[in-house]
C-alpha positions as CSV (number, residue, x, y, z in Angstrom):
1,M,10.1,37.3,76.6
2,P,8.4,36.7,73.6
3,T,6.3,33.1,73.6
4,A,4.8,31.4,70.7
5,D,1.7,34.0,70.7
6,T,3.4,37.1,71.7
7,P,1.6,40.1,69.8
8,V,4.2,41.8,67.2
9,S,3.8,45.4,69.4
10,D,4.9,43.4,72.3
11,A,8.6,42.7,70.9
12,R,11.5,45.2,71.5
13,T,12.0,47.3,68.3
14,V,15.5,48.6,67.2
15,K,16.0,51.4,64.7
16,A,18.7,51.1,62.4
17,H,20.0,54.4,60.6
18,K,22.5,55.3,57.9
19,A,25.6,56.4,59.5
20,D,27.5,58.6,56.9
21,V,31.1,58.0,58.5
22,L,31.0,54.3,57.6
23,T,31.6,53.1,53.8
24,A,31.9,49.7,52.3
25,N,33.7,49.5,48.6
26,I,33.8,46.4,46.8
27,V,37.5,46.0,45.8
28,G,37.0,42.6,43.5
29,S,34.8,39.7,42.7
30,S,35.0,36.2,40.8
31,P,32.4,33.9,39.3
32,L,32.0,30.9,41.5
33,L,33.1,27.9,39.4
34,Y,33.4,24.3,40.5
35,D,37.4,23.5,40.4
36,R,36.4,20.0,42.0
37,M,32.9,18.0,42.3
38,D,33.0,15.7,44.9
39,E,30.6,12.3,44.0
40,G,27.5,11.6,45.5
41,E,26.2,8.8,47.1
42,D,24.3,7.9,44.2
43,G,27.5,7.5,42.4
44,Q,26.8,10.5,39.9
45,V,28.9,13.2,39.1
46,E,28.5,14.2,35.5
47,E,25.2,15.9,35.5
48,Y,26.3,18.2,38.1
49,P,26.2,21.8,37.2
50,D,29.8,23.4,36.5
51,H,28.8,26.4,38.4
52,V,27.2,27.7,41.8
53,R,23.7,28.1,40.3
54,A,21.8,30.2,43.4
55,A,24.2,31.3,46.4
56,S,21.9,32.3,49.1
57,A,24.4,32.0,52.3
58,L,28.1,32.1,53.4
59,V,29.8,31.2,56.6
60,R,33.3,30.5,57.5
61,L,33.8,26.5,57.7
62,I,37.5,25.1,58.8
63,D,39.8,26.9,56.5
64,R,37.1,27.7,54.1
65,F,34.2,29.5,53.3
66,A,31.1,27.2,52.9
67,L,27.5,28.5,51.1
68,V,24.5,26.6,50.3
69,Q,22.1,27.4,47.5
70,D,17.9,27.8,47.3
71,D,17.8,25.5,44.3
72,A,20.6,23.0,43.9
73,N,21.6,20.6,46.7
74,F,25.2,21.1,46.6
75,L,27.6,22.7,49.2
76,G,30.3,25.0,48.0
77,L,33.5,25.3,49.9
78,V,35.2,28.5,48.4
79,D,39.2,29.0,48.7
80,P,39.2,32.4,50.4
81,D,42.3,33.6,48.3
82,T,41.3,32.1,45.2
83,H,38.0,31.7,44.8
84,E,38.2,28.1,43.6
85,V,34.7,26.0,44.4
86,R,34.7,22.2,45.8
87,G,31.3,21.0,45.3
88,V,29.8,18.9,47.7
89,P,26.5,16.9,46.9
90,L,24.1,17.0,49.6
91,P,21.1,14.6,50.0
92,P,18.6,15.2,47.0
93,A,15.1,16.3,47.7
94,P,12.7,14.0,47.9
95,D,11.8,13.9,44.5
96,G,14.7,12.6,43.8
97,A,16.2,16.0,42.3
98,R,19.4,17.8,43.5
99,V,18.5,20.6,41.1
100,H,15.1,22.4,40.7
101,D,14.1,24.9,38.5
102,K,11.0,26.4,36.0
103,Q,12.7,24.4,33.3
104,R,12.9,21.1,34.5
105,G,9.3,21.7,36.3
106,N,10.1,20.8,39.8
107,V,10.9,24.3,41.1
108,T,8.4,24.1,43.8
109,N,10.4,21.1,45.3
110,K,13.3,22.9,46.0
111,L,14.6,23.2,49.8
112,D,15.0,26.8,49.6
113,L,18.1,27.0,51.9
114,E,18.8,30.4,52.8
115,A,20.8,30.1,55.6
116,C,23.5,28.5,57.2
117,A,26.2,28.4,60.5
118,S,28.9,26.3,61.9
119,D,29.1,25.2,65.4
120,P,32.4,26.8,67.5
121,G,31.5,24.0,69.7
122,A,32.8,21.3,66.8
123,N,35.7,23.5,66.3
124,E,33.3,25.0,62.9
125,E,33.4,21.2,61.2
126,Y,29.4,21.0,61.7
127,L,27.3,22.8,59.4
128,V,23.7,23.2,59.8
129,A,21.5,24.9,57.1
130,F,18.1,26.3,57.2
131,G,15.1,26.1,54.5
132,S,13.5,29.4,54.5
133,G,9.8,28.2,55.8
134,S,8.7,30.5,53.5
135,Y,6.3,27.9,52.3
136,K,5.6,24.3,53.3
137,T,8.2,22.4,51.0
138,A,11.0,24.9,52.6
139,E,10.4,23.6,56.0
140,W,13.9,21.4,56.0
141,I,17.0,21.5,57.8
142,V,20.5,20.1,56.6
143,T,23.5,18.9,58.6
144,V,27.0,18.3,57.3
145,D,29.5,16.7,59.7
146,W,33.4,16.5,59.0
147,Q,33.7,15.2,62.5
148,D,32.2,12.3,61.3
149,K,33.9,11.9,57.6
150,D,34.3,8.4,55.7
151,H,37.6,7.2,54.5
152,D,37.9,9.5,51.5
153,G,37.5,12.4,53.2
154,K,33.5,13.0,52.5
155,P,31.4,14.5,55.9
156,D,28.4,13.1,57.0
157,T,25.2,14.9,55.5
158,R,21.3,14.5,56.3
159,L,18.3,15.9,55.1
160,I,15.7,16.5,57.8
161,E,12.2,17.5,57.4
162,T,11.3,19.9,60.1
163,P,7.3,21.0,59.9
164,A,7.3,21.2,63.6
165,F,10.6,23.5,63.7
166,H,9.4,25.7,61.0
167,G,5.8,25.7,62.5
168,R,6.9,27.1,65.6
169,L,8.7,29.8,64.3
170,R,5.7,30.8,62.0
171,Q,3.5,31.1,65.6
172,N,5.4,33.3,66.8
173,R,4.0,36.6,65.7
174,A,6.8,38.7,66.8
175,F,9.6,36.8,64.9
176,A,7.7,35.8,61.6
177,G,5.0,38.6,61.3
178,S,2.7,38.1,58.4
179,G,5.4,35.6,56.6
180,L,8.0,33.3,58.0
181,N,11.5,33.9,55.7
182,V,14.4,32.6,57.7
183,E,17.6,34.8,55.9
184,G,20.4,34.2,58.6
185,A,21.8,32.2,61.2
186,V,24.7,33.0,63.3
187,F,25.8,31.2,66.6
188,M,26.2,33.5,69.4
189,G,28.4,31.2,71.4
190,P,28.3,27.4,71.7
191,E,24.7,27.5,73.0
192,R,22.7,29.5,71.5
193,L,21.7,30.0,67.8
194,R,20.3,33.5,66.5
195,L,18.0,33.6,63.4
196,F,17.4,35.9,61.1
197,Q,14.0,36.8,59.7
198,R,13.8,38.8,56.7
199,G,10.2,40.8,56.2
200,N,9.7,40.6,52.8
201,A,6.2,38.6,52.9
202,E,2.8,40.5,52.0
203,S,0.5,42.0,54.9
204,R,-2.0,39.6,56.2
205,G,-5.0,40.9,58.4
206,D,-3.3,42.7,61.3
207,L,0.0,41.4,60.8
208,A,2.7,43.0,58.9
209,P,6.3,42.2,57.7
210,V,8.9,42.5,60.0
211,D,12.3,42.1,60.0
212,A,13.7,40.1,63.6
213,T,16.2,38.1,64.9
214,G,15.4,35.4,67.5
215,D,17.6,33.2,69.8
216,L,17.3,29.1,69.9
217,S,19.0,26.8,72.6
218,W,21.7,25.2,69.9
219,P,21.5,21.7,72.2
220,A,17.6,21.3,72.4
221,L,17.6,21.9,68.2
222,K,20.5,19.1,68.1
223,A,17.9,16.8,69.9
224,Y,14.9,17.5,68.2
225,L,17.2,17.0,64.9
226,A,18.1,13.7,66.2
227,D,14.3,12.9,66.8
228,P,11.9,15.4,64.9
229,I,9.2,13.3,65.7
230,G,9.7,12.2,69.3
231,T,11.0,15.7,70.5
232,P,9.6,18.8,70.5
233,P,11.5,22.0,68.9
234,P,12.9,24.5,70.6
235,T,11.3,27.8,71.1
236,V,12.4,30.8,69.6
237,E,13.1,33.5,72.3
238,N,14.5,37.2,72.9
239,V,12.8,38.4,69.9
240,I,14.1,41.7,69.0
241,Q,12.6,43.7,65.7
242,Y,14.3,45.6,63.3
243,E,13.2,48.9,61.3
244,L,16.1,48.9,58.8
245,G,15.0,52.1,56.8
246,E,15.1,52.7,53.3
247,L,17.9,53.1,50.4
248,H,16.5,54.9,47.4
249,G,13.1,54.9,48.9
250,V,12.8,51.2,48.9
251,R,12.7,49.2,52.3
252,L,16.0,47.2,53.7
253,T,15.6,43.9,54.8
254,F,17.9,41.0,56.1
255,S,19.8,39.1,53.9
256,D,22.3,37.7,56.0
257,A,24.6,38.5,59.1
258,E,28.1,37.5,60.8
259,A,28.7,37.1,64.5
260,L,31.2,38.9,66.1
261,D,33.4,39.5,69.2
262,E,31.3,40.3,72.3
263,G,27.8,40.3,71.0
264,V,28.5,42.5,68.0
265,M,27.1,41.2,64.6
266,L,27.6,42.3,61.3
267,F,24.7,42.2,58.8
268,S,23.6,42.9,55.2
269,A,20.3,43.9,54.0
270,S,18.9,44.6,50.4
271,A,16.1,46.8,49.2
272,E,14.0,44.8,46.7
273,N,11.3,46.6,44.9
274,E,8.0,44.5,45.9
275,D,6.2,45.6,42.6
276,T,9.3,45.1,39.9
277,G,11.4,42.6,42.0
278,D,14.4,44.8,41.3
279,T,16.9,45.2,43.7
280,V,17.9,48.9,43.9
281,G,20.9,48.5,46.4
282,S,22.1,46.4,49.1
283,V,24.0,47.8,52.8
284,L,26.3,46.6,55.1
285,G,25.6,47.3,58.8
286,I,26.5,46.4,62.6
287,I,24.4,45.7,65.4
288,D,26.3,46.6,68.5
289,A,26.5,45.0,72.0
290,D,23.7,47.6,73.1
291,G,21.8,46.6,70.5
292,E,21.8,49.8,68.4
293,A,22.2,49.1,64.6
294,R,23.7,51.7,61.8
295,W,24.8,50.7,58.2
296,A,26.4,52.0,55.0
297,E,25.3,51.7,51.7
298,L,27.5,49.4,49.4
299,L,29.6,50.6,46.7
300,G,31.1,48.9,43.6
301,E,34.5,49.2,42.4
302,D,33.7,52.3,40.2
303,G,32.2,54.1,43.2
304,E,28.6,53.8,42.5
305,P,25.7,52.4,44.2
306,F,25.9,48.8,44.2
307,T,22.6,46.9,42.8
308,G,23.3,43.5,43.4
309,K,21.3,41.6,46.0
310,V,23.7,40.2,48.7
311,E,22.8,36.8,49.7
312,G,25.2,35.6,52.3
313,L,28.2,37.4,54.4
314,S,31.2,36.3,56.2
315,R,35.1,37.2,57.1
316,K,38.1,35.6,57.5
317,P,39.6,35.3,60.9
318,G,41.7,38.1,61.5
319,E,40.6,40.6,58.5
320,K,38.1,43.3,60.7
321,D,37.7,45.3,58.0
322,H,37.8,43.3,55.3
323,V,34.5,41.5,54.2
324,Y,33.3,38.4,51.8
325,F,29.8,38.2,50.3
326,V,27.9,36.3,47.6
327,I,25.0,37.4,45.2
328,D,22.9,35.2,43.4
329,S,22.0,36.4,39.7
330,D,18.7,35.0,39.6
331,D,19.9,33.2,36.3
332,A,20.9,29.4,36.6
333,D,22.7,29.7,33.5
334,Q,25.0,32.0,34.9
335,A,27.2,31.7,38.1
336,S,26.9,33.1,41.1
337,R,29.5,35.6,42.4
338,I,31.8,36.3,45.2
339,Y,32.7,39.9,46.0
340,E,35.5,41.1,48.5
341,A,34.6,45.0,50.4
342,D,36.6,47.3,52.5
343,L,35.0,48.5,55.4
344,D,36.5,52.0,56.3
345,G,35.3,54.0,59.2
346,P,34.4,53.8,63.0
347,W,32.4,50.5,62.2
348,Y,33.2,49.0,65.5
349,E,33.1,51.8,67.8
350,Q,29.7,52.9,69.4
351,F,28.4,56.1,68.8
């Protein structure tokens, strides 16, 4: 089992492959506009954005989808049928701002929330969101608890600085490779949380970028979040590295995931050109209970390859072959969009 100083070469490696018998086709999309915005604890509301700026992760929460953003401290609650969005302010960053971008001159202070998961042991009424850890100011965890809501139905929200937690992830070379970048989180049962690492950093010495998954004890992480100064963070275990392959000549890297039944996971990955920053396409894939991974290129409504960068992925209960995902246009003036896609073929069969 990999430890904090386990070399990259000692981790198990899974090679994913394109499966021509699988298809993933977009069937519709909508801009993510706030239909309702809650008032924050500071009483503000009039200066809040009117749209989701930078959707970065998506998860089922109670009867809706919840999304987090990498440059705005607002939780979006999305109706899966109408795509209407309720905005829930999260605590501001230490600089006092909830919105960070180059125009404001505060982009380096953003939390860079890139992954979130809802606790099945709390009836999916408790959300935990993770800063990517790709730089020092992105070492944060946010919790949102509807079990502890006020008389107006607003959840209890907490912003917790977590340098010890992210530092321990970064020290695990098998998981983080040349640079930590947490992009996905899923619960694998009530006591185990699995993180997805995106391997898009530059090589550093003998360390190369890696895409990987690693497991954490959820009770141990909750104990750490309750006392991040006096309690040590959990150690990442069961690290598995993934070679996802290439799409149109560009390396694929993880962007999010969704836990299904019996250890099966649905994942998204995108091919982003390291030299230009352009995304040439995205894929949806399956990691089965045996750890094998396969994927299909995501196609647009016109049947042509979809060139957007998938940021968050989820499903409604009972919709086995229908998925939802969000993208970030990397333009703060344009609303992020939510898409729906149909899966066709033997996605859940082992072959």
